[in-house]
Every structure is written in C-alpha cells, then in structure tokens.
C-alpha positions in Angstrom: -69.7 -16.1 94.8 -71.4 -14.5 97.8 -70.0 -11.5 99.7 -70.3 -12.1 103.5 -73.5 -10.5 104.9 -74.5 -9.4 101.4 -76.8 -10.5 98.6 -75.9 -13.3 96.2 -74.1 -12.2 93.1 -76.1 -12.8 89.9 -75.0 -15.3 87.2 -72.6 -13.9 84.6 -69.0 -13.7 83.4 -66.6 -12.3 86.0 -62.8 -11.9 86.2 -61.1 -15.3 86.8 -61.1 -15.9 90.6 -57.8 -17.6 90.2 -56.3 -14.3 89.1 -55.3 -15.3 85.5 -55.0 -11.9 83.7 -57.3 -11.4 80.8 -59.4 -14.5 81.6 -62.9 -14.9 82.9 -65.1 -17.6 84.4 -68.9 -18.1 84.4 -70.6 -17.8 87.8 -74.1 -19.6 87.8 -75.2 -18.1 91.1 -73.8 -21.0 93.1 -70.5 -22.1 91.7 -67.8 -21.4 89.1 -67.4 -23.1 85.7 -64.6 -25.6 85.3 -63.0 -23.7 82.5 -61.6 -20.2 82.2 -61.8 -18.4 78.8 -60.1 -15.3 77.5 -62.3 -12.2 77.7 -63.3 -11.1 74.2 -66.2 -10.8 71.7 -69.3 -12.6 73.0 -68.1 -12.4 76.6 -69.5 -9.5 78.7 -67.4 -9.2 81.9 -69.3 -8.0 84.9 -68.0 -6.5 88.2 -69.8 -8.3 91.1 -71.6 -5.9 93.5 -69.8 -5.5 96.8 -67.0 -7.8 95.6 -63.6 -7.2 97.2 -60.4 -9.1 97.0 -59.8 -11.8 99.5 -58.4 -10.1 102.7 -54.8 -10.7 103.5 -53.9 -13.1 106.3 -54.0 -11.3 109.7 -50.7 -10.1 111.0 -49.8 -11.4 114.4 -48.0 -8.7 116.4 -44.7 -9.7 118.1 -44.8 -10.5 121.8 -44.2 -7.7 124.1 -40.8 -7.4 125.7 -40.5 -8.9 129.2 -41.7 -6.7 131.9 -43.6 -4.4 129.5 -46.9 -4.7 131.4 -48.6 -6.0 134.5 -49.9 -9.1 132.6 -46.5 -10.4 131.5 -45.9 -12.6 134.6 -49.3 -14.2 134.3 -48.8 -14.9 130.6 -45.4 -16.5 131.2 -46.8 -18.6 134.1 -49.6 -19.9 131.9 -47.2 -20.7 129.1 -45.0 -22.8 131.5 -48.0 -24.6 132.8 -49.2 -25.3 129.2 -45.8 -26.7 128.3 -45.8 -29.1 131.3 -49.3 -30.3 130.4 -48.2 -30.9 126.7 -45.1 -33.0 127.8 -47.2 -35.0 130.3 -49.9 -35.8 127.7 -47.3 -36.8 125.2 -45.7 -39.2 127.7 -49.0 -40.8 128.4 -49.9 -41.2 124.8 -46.5 -42.7 123.8 -46.9 -45.4 126.5 -50.5 -46.2 125.9 -49.7 -48.9 123.3 -47.7 -51.1 125.7 -44.1 -52.0 125.8 -44.1 -53.6 122.3 -45.3 -50.4 120.6 -42.6 -48.8 118.6 -43.0 -45.4 117.0 -41.7 -45.3 113.4 -40.4 -42.2 111.7 -43.0 -39.8 110.3 -42.9 -39.4 106.6 -44.8 -36.3 105.3 -46.9 -36.9 102.3 -46.6 -34.2 99.6 -49.5 -34.3 97.1 -48.4 -34.0 93.5 -50.2 -32.0 90.8 -53.4 -33.5 89.4 -52.9 -35.4 86.1 -53.7 -33.4 83.0 -56.9 -34.3 81.2 -55.1 -34.2 77.9 -51.9 -32.9 76.2 -51.4 -29.2 76.8 -50.2 -26.6 74.3 -46.8 -25.0 74.5 -46.6 -22.0 76.8 -47.4 -18.8 75.1 -49.8 -20.4 72.6 -52.5 -17.9 71.5 -53.7 -19.4 68.2 -54.3 -22.8 66.7 -52.4 -23.0 63.4 -53.9 -25.7 61.1 -51.4 -25.9 58.2 -53.3 -28.9 56.7 -56.6 -27.0 56.5 -55.1 -23.6 55.8 -56.6 -21.7 58.6 -55.9 -20.4 62.1 -58.2 -19.4 65.1 -57.9 -18.6 68.8 -56.7 -20.9 71.5 -59.4 -20.8 74.2 -57.1 -20.9 77.2 -56.5 -23.0 80.3 -58.7 -26.1 80.5 -58.7 -26.7 76.8 -56.4 -29.4 75.6 -54.7 -30.2 72.3 -56.7 -32.7 70.2 -55.4 -36.2 70.6 -58.6 -38.3 69.9 -57.9 -39.4 66.3 -59.3 -38.2 63.0 -63.1 -37.7 62.6 -65.0 -39.0 59.6 -65.6 -35.7 57.8 -62.0 -34.5 57.6 -58.7 -36.1 56.5 -56.6 -34.5 59.2 -57.5 -32.8 62.4 -56.1 -30.0 64.7 -57.7 -28.1 67.5 -58.7 -28.2 71.2 -61.2 -30.0 73.5 -62.0 -30.8 77.0 -64.0 -33.7 78.5 -67.5 -33.0 79.9 -68.4 -36.6 80.8 -65.9 -39.4 81.4 -68.1 -42.4 80.4 -71.2 -42.5 78.2 -73.5 -45.4 77.7 -72.1 -46.5 74.4 -68.5 -46.2 75.7 -66.0 -43.4 75.2 -66.3 -39.9 76.5 -68.4 -36.7 75.8 -66.5 -33.6 74.9 -66.6 -29.9 74.0 -64.5 -29.2 71.0 -63.1 -26.6 68.6 -61.4 -28.4 65.7 -60.6 -28.1 62.1 -59.3 -30.0 59.1 -59.5 -30.4 55.3 -62.9 -31.8 54.2 -62.8 -35.3 52.7 -64.3 -36.0 49.3 -67.6 -37.7 50.3 -69.8 -34.6 51.0 -70.4 -33.1 47.6 -67.8 -30.3 47.4 -67.7 -28.8 44.0 -66.4 -25.3 44.5 -67.7 -22.1 46.2 -71.2 -22.5 44.7 -71.6 -25.7 46.8 -70.6 -24.3 50.2 -74.1 -24.4 51.6 -75.3 -27.9 50.5 -71.9 -29.3 51.5 -71.8 -28.0 55.0 -75.4 -29.1 55.5 -74.4 -32.6 54.5 -71.4 -32.5 56.9 -73.8 -31.5 59.7 -76.1 -34.4 59.0 -73.1 -36.7 59.1 -71.9 -35.4 62.5 -75.5 -35.6 63.9 -75.6 -39.2 63.0 -72.1 -40.2 64.1 -71.5 -38.3 67.3 -74.8 -37.8 69.2 -77.3 -39.9 70.9 -80.5 -40.6 69.0 -83.2 -39.9 68.4 -82.5 -36.2 68.5 -84.1 -33.0 67.3 -82.3 -30.1 65.5 -83.1 -26.4 65.7 -81.2 -24.4 63.1 -79.9 -21.1 64.5 -77.9 -19.7 61.5 -77.6 -20.8 57.9 -75.8 -18.0 56.2 -73.0 -17.2 53.7 -69.9 -15.4 55.2 -66.6 -14.0 54.1 -63.6 -15.1 56.1 -60.4 -13.2 55.6 -61.5 -12.4 52.0 -62.6 -16.0 51.2 -66.1 -17.3 50.6 -67.5 -19.4 53.5 -70.8 -20.7 54.8 -71.9 -21.0 58.5 -74.3 -23.6 59.7 -75.1 -23.4 63.5 -77.7 -25.4 65.3 -78.9 -26.8 68.6 -79.4 -30.5 69.1 -81.6 -32.0 71.9 -82.2 -35.5 73.1 -83.6 -37.5 75.9 -81.1 -40.3 76.4 -80.5 -42.1 79.8 -76.9 -42.0 81.0 -75.9 -38.7 79.4 -75.2 -35.7 81.6 -76.0 -33.4 78.6 -79.5 -33.3 77.1 -78.4 -31.2 74.2 -75.5 -29.3 72.5 -74.9 -26.2 70.4 -72.7 -26.8 67.3 -71.4 -24.5 64.6 -69.8 -25.6 61.3 -67.9 -23.1 59.2 -66.9 -24.3 55.7 -64.3 -22.1 54.0 -63.0 -22.1 50.5 -59.3 -21.6 51.2 -58.3 -21.9 47.5 -57.1 -25.5 47.8 -58.5 -28.7 46.5 -60.4 -29.3 49.8 -62.2 -26.6 51.8 -61.4 -26.1 55.5 -64.0 -27.2 58.0 -64.1 -25.5 61.4 -66.3 -27.4 63.9 -67.2 -26.0 67.3 -69.5 -27.8 69.8 -70.5 -27.1 73.4 -72.8 -29.4 75.4 -75.5 -27.7 77.4 -73.9 -28.8 80.6 -71.5 -26.0 79.8 -73.9 -23.5 78.2 -72.0 -20.7 79.9 -69.4 -21.2 77.2 -71.7 -20.7 74.2 -70.1 -17.3 73.8 -66.8 -18.8 72.7 -68.5 -19.8 69.4 -68.8 -16.3 68.2 -65.4 -15.4 69.6 -63.8 -18.1 67.4 -65.9 -17.4 64.3 -65.0 -13.7 64.3 -61.3 -14.4 64.5 -60.5 -17.0 61.8 -57.6 -16.3 59.4 -56.8 -18.0 56.1 -53.1 -18.9 55.9 
C-alpha cells in the first residue's frame, strides 16, 4: 500500500482494505496477505501514514443548455462530425469480411463468483463449538474454511478451520494452515492431569513425523502448564524448519494445547501456520487466550 507521491507504508497490520468491519490484513511492504483476521489480542493495528480512503469517482457536470456560451455551436458541430465518422467506420468494418460474413448476436459474458476453497461456516459464526472435545474457540474469519479433510491420527473426531497454502506438494496432497481440535486417542500415554506434559510432547512428536517433510529441526518456544477456563492444561509450542525441494514453506509454527476437560479423553487444540504466512502467527495467541471448556 503506497500513497501517491508519498513514502512506502511499512509492513504491519492495517484495517482490512476490503472494508470488513473489525478485520485486519497484513501488509508486507509490497502486497496484502490473502486472509483477513479479526482484530484482537496479538494483532496490533496500525494507521498507515498519509493513508486516505480511495477518492470517489469524479462527477461529470451536466452539459450546458443550448446557447449558454459562445463555444456551444462549435461543440455541437464537432459532435455531429464525430457521429458521421463513427457511422462511416462502422459501415466499412461491417463490410470488410465480404458478402458471406454474417454478424451473430452478441452474448455478454458475466463472470461468476470464484469457487470456494472449502466449505464455509454459517453466516454469523464467531466461535468453533467442538462438542466431541468439550471446548470452544474463536472462528478466525473470512478465508478460513470448515474442516473437511478427514480425521487426523492423534484424535478420534475433528472440528475446526483451515485454509490451503500450497495446492500440490511433492508427496501429493496439499499444505495447509489449521486450527483444529478433538478428543485425544488412547495411544499417547494419557493417564490424568499429571501426564499432561509428557502426553502433549508425544502428540507433537507424532505430528512432526506424520505431517511435515523430513528431515526437519524443532525449536521449542513454550513448554508450560496453563489453566484454561478453570481446567488444567499444558501448552507445547514450537517452530519446525526444513529444506525440502518442492515446498513453498521452509518451516512452520505450531502450538498444541492439551486440556483436561473432565472427560475420559483430554481435548487437543492444534494450531499451525506455515512460514509463508508468518504474518498470521499472532492468531496463535488470539486463539489460546480465548478457549472455553463446555
């Protein structure tokens, strides 16, 4: 976003240029991000210097009344001459194809809306309600689609949101950003609140092996106990990096929050953002700070 005859606007979060109230987009100094996100914790909205709304279309004044000035006769004369030239050119063009040329009726083409990248949520959705896991958390807004990609290994059911960041990867399939949840399956060592930390670490190892190109390196950012809506939980957040041909992303930030919701299986909340969309890292804290237990 550059103001005419002014300096370039620095990268940052700015009000959605499409005008969606309460939403922001990331400006990287050259172009806008693909996805809008609600303004909230972790998203600092800036006001670009010298930025002004797009000016309205110019208003064309009505033509002056006949005889209202000395130039009226000249303008009318030029208009008539222009009309004659247009008719003459049209006649020549229509006959340039020979006697056999037949002009068919013109059918205007009206472009339809682009196909959705995934199933959308009902209008007015503001939270994802995961009844199976027993938690709810924010819907991240336009550009995020309702999960329809099947169940993942670590959970028995799945709810949530995602968008595609790469249509085809070398091993087949797609690469995505996601914010999903579900009840943890039995294979990861869950034995009650005392096992929250080792269990979520084991889940992270499973995801690292199953969903990312290898070899990869992990940098742990947070490994800490938490309380979520009065319930014991543990957060494990990390960066993964790799050097794999054919991938747009060379890394990803992921956060796993395991919550003892008082059921037989704890709830797993899994948020992952590829570094091709690093401007959205802020949504991780936005979601983590707004999780409710049902």
